[in-house]
N, C-alpha and C positions, 0 to 999 in steps of 0.2 A: 436501511436496506429493505425492510419490510414495508415500508410506506409506498415505495415505487416497484415493489415486486421483483426485485433483481435477486436472483437465488446464488448468483455466482460472485465470489469475492473479486475474481478478476476483472470481470465485466464491470462490477461497480468501480473499481479502481481506476480502469480505463477511462469510463464515462467521467469520473471525477478529474482525473488528469486532463481529459480534453476540453472540459469547461474552465479549469483553470488556465489553460493555454489560452483559450479563447478570450477569456477576460482580460488576459495580460496583453493580448494582440490587438483585438478589436477596440476595446473600450480606452486603453490609456496608453499602449506600447510599452508599458513598463510592468512585468509581472512581480507585483510587490505583495508579500506576506504569502508565498506559497509554503505549503509543508515541507518541501524539499529543502529550503534555506534552514531550518530547524534540526536538521540531521547532522550537524558537525560533529557532536559527541556521542554518537549513537551506532548501534552496530551496522547502520546502512551507509556509514561514511565512505566505505570503500567503493560504493556505486557511483558516488558524485563525479570522479574524475572521468569515468567512462561515459555514464548516461546523463551527466549534467543535473541540474534542479529538477526537470521532468522525470528522469528516472527516480530520483530519491523520492520524489513526490508520489509515483505510482506506486513504489514498495512501502511507502508510509501509510498511504491509504489503503493497500492490499492487506498489510498486517492487521491495520485497525480492523478492518472488515473480517479478517479471519478470526480474530480474538473475539468479535462480536458472534460469529458463526459457531464458534467453539463453545461459547456459553449458550446460546440458542439451542443447538443441537443436543448439548448435555441434558437439557431440559426436557426436549423432545425424545431423547433415548435413541438417537440415531448415531451410534457409536462408529461406524464405518466413515461417515462424513467428518466426525470429530477427529479420529485418527489422521485421516488424509489431511485435512486441513493444519493440524497440529505439526504432521511431520514436514509439509512443505514450508510451514513458516520457520522451523528449526533449520532445515536445509539451506533455505535462502539467507536467513539472519547469519548463519554460521560461515557461509561461504563469502558474504559480503565483508563480514568482520575479518575473516582471513586475508581477504583481498585488500583490505586497506592497511595491513601490516607490512 
């Protein structure tokens, strides 16, 4: 995220998912090896029936970006951003795990 100067985890996840969609649609027509397919046994498996693979893909990349930002902002001592990112990750992960039961 620092290489591309994207400061928002949501924007980073949206750009990543858009490039994954375009890779599957423009180049081959078959979206192979997306992160969304790896979420069968994770807390995000409740998202897959509603938002399909692309929804699981965006939440997986978003969660990874949030974890990176939590580690980065902890070093920079920006505690308000750490708290907001951690809270959003817990809420979305908890709700998706609850929706899958």
